[in-house]
N, CA, C and O atoms as a MOPAC input file, in Angstrom:
PM7 MOZYME 1SCF
protein

 N     17.82500 1     5.99100 1    -9.37100 1
 C     16.46300 1     5.60300 1    -9.75000 1
 C     16.22900 1     6.01100 1   -11.20700 1
 O     16.56700 1     7.12800 1   -11.59900 1
 N     15.65300 1     5.11300 1   -12.00600 1
 C     15.46500 1     5.42400 1   -13.42100 1
 C     14.38100 1     6.48400 1   -13.61800 1
 O     13.57600 1     6.72300 1   -12.71800 1
 N     14.35900 1     7.11400 1   -14.78100 1
 C     13.42900 1     8.22900 1   -15.02500 1
 C     11.96900 1     7.78200 1   -14.96100 1
 O     11.10600 1     8.54100 1   -14.52000 1
 N     11.69400 1     6.56500 1   -15.39300 1
 C     10.32900 1     6.04200 1   -15.33500 1
 C      9.84300 1     5.98400 1   -13.88700 1
 O      8.69200 1     6.30600 1   -13.59100 1
 N     10.74300 1     5.56500 1   -12.99000 1
 C     10.39100 1     5.46800 1   -11.57900 1
 C     10.22100 1     6.84700 1   -10.97300 1
 O      9.32500 1     7.05800 1   -10.15600 1
 N     11.06600 1     7.78700 1   -11.36000 1
 C     10.91700 1     9.16200 1   -10.87600 1
 C      9.56200 1     9.72300 1   -11.29900 1
 O      8.89000 1    10.39600 1   -10.51800 1
 N      9.16700 1     9.44200 1   -12.53800 1
 C      7.87800 1     9.92700 1   -13.03200 1
 C      6.73400 1     9.30400 1   -12.22100 1
 O      5.79400 1    10.00000 1   -11.83800 1
 N      6.81300 1     8.01200 1   -11.96500 1
 C      5.77900 1     7.34000 1   -11.16500 1
 C      5.72200 1     7.95300 1    -9.76900 1
 O      4.64200 1     8.15000 1    -9.21200 1
 N      6.88100 1     8.25000 1    -9.21700 1
 C      6.94500 1     8.82300 1    -7.87800 1
 C      6.29100 1    10.20400 1    -7.84400 1
 O      5.53800 1    10.50700 1    -6.91900 1
 N      6.56700 1    11.03600 1    -8.83400 1
 C      6.06000 1    12.40800 1    -8.78900 1
 C      4.58200 1    12.48400 1    -9.15200 1
 O      3.92200 1    13.46900 1    -8.81900 1
 N      4.04300 1    11.46300 1    -9.82800 1
 C      2.63400 1    11.51500 1   -10.22000 1
 C      1.74400 1    10.62900 1    -9.35100 1
 O      0.55000 1    10.48300 1    -9.61200 1
 N      2.34300 1    10.04200 1    -8.31400 1
 C      1.59200 1     9.13500 1    -7.45000 1
 C      0.41300 1     9.82500 1    -6.77200 1
 O      0.57500 1    10.88200 1    -6.16100 1
 N     -0.74500 1     9.24100 1    -6.87600 1
 C     -1.90900 1     9.70800 1    -6.11900 1
 C     -2.03100 1     8.80000 1    -4.91200 1
 O     -1.92500 1     7.58000 1    -5.03600 1
 N     -2.25300 1     9.37900 1    -3.75600 1
 C     -2.22900 1     8.56600 1    -2.54300 1
 C     -3.56100 1     7.85300 1    -2.30100 1
 O     -4.48500 1     8.39800 1    -1.69700 1
 N     -3.62100 1     6.63900 1    -2.78600 1
 C     -4.69000 1     5.70800 1    -2.40600 1
 C     -3.98500 1     4.36900 1    -2.24700 1
 O     -2.89600 1     4.17300 1    -2.78600 1
 N     -4.58700 1     3.46200 1    -1.52300 1
 C     -3.92800 1     2.16500 1    -1.36200 1
 C     -3.68000 1     1.48800 1    -2.69300 1
 O     -2.59700 1     0.95400 1    -2.93200 1
 N     -4.67300 1     1.50900 1    -3.55500 1
 C     -4.54700 1     0.82500 1    -4.84500 1
 C     -3.41000 1     1.42200 1    -5.67700 1
 O     -2.61400 1     0.68800 1    -6.26100 1
 N     -3.33800 1     2.74400 1    -5.73000 1
 C     -2.29900 1     3.34500 1    -6.55800 1
 C     -0.91900 1     3.15300 1    -5.94900 1
 O      0.06700 1     3.04100 1    -6.67800 1
 N     -0.83400 1     3.11300 1    -4.63000 1
 C      0.46800 1     2.85000 1    -4.01300 1
 C      0.96100 1     1.46500 1    -4.38900 1
 O      2.12300 1     1.28200 1    -4.75100 1
 N      0.07300 1     0.50100 1    -4.30000 1
 C      0.46700 1    -0.87100 1    -4.62500 1
 C      0.81700 1    -0.97600 1    -6.10500 1
 O      1.81300 1    -1.60700 1    -6.45900 1
 N      0.00600 1    -0.36400 1    -6.98000 1
 C      0.29700 1    -0.47100 1    -8.40500 1
 C      1.56200 1     0.30400 1    -8.75600 1
 O      2.31800 1    -0.12300 1    -9.62800 1
 N      1.80600 1     1.42800 1    -8.09800 1
 C      3.03400 1     2.17900 1    -8.34800 1
 C      4.24700 1     1.39900 1    -7.86400 1
 O      5.29500 1     1.41100 1    -8.51000 1
 N      4.10900 1     0.72600 1    -6.73700 1
 C      5.20300 1    -0.11000 1    -6.24500 1
 C      5.50000 1    -1.20700 1    -7.26200 1
 O      6.66000 1    -1.54600 1    -7.49600 1
 N      4.44900 1    -1.76000 1    -7.86500 1
 C      4.62800 1    -2.79000 1    -8.88700 1
 C      5.35000 1    -2.20800 1   -10.10100 1
 O      6.26900 1    -2.82900 1   -10.63700 1
 N      4.93400 1    -1.01500 1   -10.53300 1
 C      5.58400 1    -0.34700 1   -11.67100 1
 C      7.05900 1    -0.09900 1   -11.36600 1
 O      7.92300 1    -0.35700 1   -12.20500 1
 N      7.34200 1     0.39800 1   -10.17500 1
 C      8.72800 1     0.65200 1    -9.80000 1
 C      9.54600 1    -0.63500 1    -9.81400 1
 O     10.68700 1    -0.63300 1   -10.27700 1
 N      8.98700 1    -1.72400 1    -9.31900 1
 C      9.71300 1    -3.00400 1    -9.30500 1
 C      9.94400 1    -3.51600 1   -10.72300 1
 O     10.97700 1    -4.12200 1   -11.00600 1
 N      8.97700 1    -3.27100 1   -11.61800 1
 C      9.13500 1    -3.69300 1   -13.00800 1
 C     10.37900 1    -3.06200 1   -13.62500 1
 O     11.00800 1    -3.65400 1   -14.50100 1
 N     10.73100 1    -1.87600 1   -13.17500 1
 C     11.89400 1    -1.18000 1   -13.71200 1
 C     13.16800 1    -1.51300 1   -12.95500 1
 O     14.19500 1    -0.85800 1   -13.13300 1
 N     13.09600 1    -2.53000 1   -12.11300 1
 C     14.27000 1    -3.07700 1   -11.42700 1
 C     14.95400 1    -2.09100 1   -10.48200 1
 O     16.16000 1    -2.17300 1   -10.24900 1
 N     14.18100 1    -1.17400 1    -9.94900 1
 C     14.73900 1    -0.35000 1    -8.88100 1
 C     14.76600 1    -1.19800 1    -7.61400 1
 O     14.00100 1    -2.15300 1    -7.47900 1
 N     15.63800 1    -0.84700 1    -6.70500 1
 C     15.76300 1    -1.63900 1    -5.48800 1
 C     14.55900 1    -1.42400 1    -4.58400 1
 O     13.87400 1    -0.40700 1    -4.68000 1
 N     14.31000 1    -2.37200 1    -3.72100 1
 C     13.21600 1    -2.26600 1    -2.76300 1
 C     13.37200 1    -0.98900 1    -1.92700 1
 O     12.38700 1    -0.32200 1    -1.61300 1
 N     14.60700 1    -0.66000 1    -1.57500 1
 C     14.85200 1     0.54800 1    -0.78700 1
 C     14.37600 1     1.79300 1    -1.54600 1
 O     13.79300 1     2.69800 1    -0.94900 1
 N     14.62400 1     1.84000 1    -2.85500 1
 C     14.18800 1     2.98800 1    -3.65800 1
 C     12.66900 1     3.04900 1    -3.75200 1
 O     12.08100 1     4.12900 1    -3.69100 1
 N     12.03500 1     1.88500 1    -3.90100 1
 C     10.57400 1     1.82800 1    -3.93900 1
 C      9.99900 1     2.34900 1    -2.62200 1
 O      9.09400 1     3.18400 1    -2.61800 1
 N     10.52700 1     1.85400 1    -1.51800 1
 C     10.04000 1     2.28300 1    -0.20600 1
 C     10.29900 1     3.76500 1     0.01800 1
 O      9.47300 1     4.45400 1     0.61600 1
 N     11.43800 1     4.26300 1    -0.45600 1
 C     11.74800 1     5.68200 1    -0.31400 1
 C     10.75300 1     6.52800 1    -1.10200 1
 O     10.30000 1     7.56600 1    -0.61900 1
 N     10.41200 1     6.08900 1    -2.31600 1
 C      9.43500 1     6.80900 1    -3.13000 1
 C      8.08000 1     6.85400 1    -2.42500 1
 O      7.42700 1     7.89700 1    -2.39500 1
 N      7.66400 1     5.72800 1    -1.86400 1
 C      6.38100 1     5.68200 1    -1.15600 1
 C      6.41400 1     6.56200 1     0.08900 1
 O      5.44400 1     7.25300 1     0.39900 1
 N      7.54900 1     6.52900 1     0.80300 1
 C      7.70100 1     7.35400 1     2.00300 1
 C      7.64900 1     8.83700 1     1.65200 1
 O      6.98600 1     9.62000 1     2.33200 1
 N      8.35300 1     9.21600 1     0.58500 1
 C      8.34900 1    10.61600 1     0.14700 1
 C      6.93500 1    11.08000 1    -0.17000 1
 O      6.53800 1    12.18600 1     0.19600 1
 N      6.17400 1    10.22200 1    -0.85600 1
 C      4.79400 1    10.58000 1    -1.20200 1
 C      3.93000 1    10.69700 1     0.04600 1
 O      3.13000 1    11.62500 1     0.16400 1
 N      4.08500 1     9.77500 1     0.96400 1
 C      3.30900 1     9.81900 1     2.20300 1
 C      3.62500 1    11.11500 1     2.96400 1
 O      2.72700 1    11.76800 1     3.49500 1
 N      4.90600 1    11.47100 1     3.00900 1
 C      5.31200 1    12.69900 1     3.69600 1
 C      4.75900 1    13.94000 1     3.00000 1
 O      4.30800 1    14.88400 1     3.65000 1
 N      4.80100 1    13.92300 1     1.67600 1
 C      4.31900 1    15.06000 1     0.89300 1
 C      2.85100 1    15.35000 1     1.20400 1
 O      2.43700 1    16.50500 1     1.29100 1
 N      2.07500 1    14.27700 1     1.37100 1
 C      0.64700 1    14.44900 1     1.64200 1
 C      0.32500 1    14.32000 1     3.13000 1
 O     -0.83600 1    14.20000 1     3.51900 1
 N      1.38400 1    14.34700 1     3.96000 1
 C      1.23200 1    14.30100 1     5.41300 1
 C      0.46600 1    13.06400 1     5.89100 1
 O     -0.33800 1    13.14800 1     6.81900 1
 N      0.71700 1    11.92000 1     5.25500 1
 C      0.06100 1    10.68100 1     5.66500 1
 C      1.07000 1     9.80800 1     6.40600 1
 O      2.21000 1     9.66700 1     5.96500 1
 N      0.65900 1     9.22700 1     7.51700 1
 C      1.56700 1     8.28200 1     8.18200 1
 C      1.69300 1     7.01500 1     7.33600 1
 O      0.69100 1     6.39300 1     6.98300 1
 N      2.91200 1     6.64800 1     7.02100 1
 C      3.15200 1     5.49200 1     6.15500 1
 C      2.54800 1     4.21600 1     6.74300 1
 O      2.08100 1     3.35400 1     6.00000 1
 N      2.55600 1     4.09400 1     8.05800 1
 C      2.04300 1     2.88100 1     8.69000 1
 C      0.55200 1     2.67800 1     8.44100 1
 O      0.06400 1     1.55100 1     8.52200 1
 N     -0.17400 1     3.74400 1     8.14200 1
 C     -1.61300 1     3.60800 1     7.92000 1
 C     -1.95300 1     3.15000 1     6.50100 1
 O     -3.12300 1     2.92600 1     6.18900 1
 N     -0.94000 1     3.00800 1     5.63800 1
 C     -1.22500 1     2.71100 1     4.23700 1
 C     -1.43800 1     1.22000 1     3.96000 1
 O     -2.12500 1     0.85900 1     3.00500 1
 N     -0.85500 1     0.36300 1     4.78700 1
 C     -1.09300 1    -1.08500 1     4.68700 1
 C     -0.86000 1    -1.67900 1     3.30600 1
 O     -1.70600 1    -2.42500 1     2.81400 1
 N      0.25400 1    -1.37000 1     2.67400 1
 C      0.54500 1    -2.02100 1     1.40800 1
 C      1.45200 1    -3.21700 1     1.65400 1
 O      2.08900 1    -3.32500 1     2.70200 1
 N      1.50000 1    -4.10000 1     0.69100 1
 C      2.20100 1    -5.35600 1     0.88000 1
 C      3.19100 1    -5.57900 1    -0.26400 1
 O      2.78400 1    -5.81300 1    -1.40200 1
 N      4.48200 1    -5.50700 1     0.03600 1
 C      5.49200 1    -5.74400 1    -0.99600 1
 C      6.12500 1    -7.11500 1    -0.78000 1
 O      6.64200 1    -7.40000 1     0.30100 1
 N      6.08500 1    -7.95100 1    -1.78900 1
 C      6.67000 1    -9.28400 1    -1.65000 1
 C      8.19100 1    -9.23500 1    -1.46400 1
 O      8.83100 1   -10.27800 1    -1.33300 1

């Protein structure tokens, strides 16, 4: 994962809007979908949020 994506992952604030925009930022840097999903999962786990409740939509 590129450094820009790592930075986005570590600074992610857990709201639906920021998750979607962070996913967009991560995709802009050509990280794989698996890496994007892993970053979102890590953040959800860090804040003890069930990922299924986040309802984001990745094309």
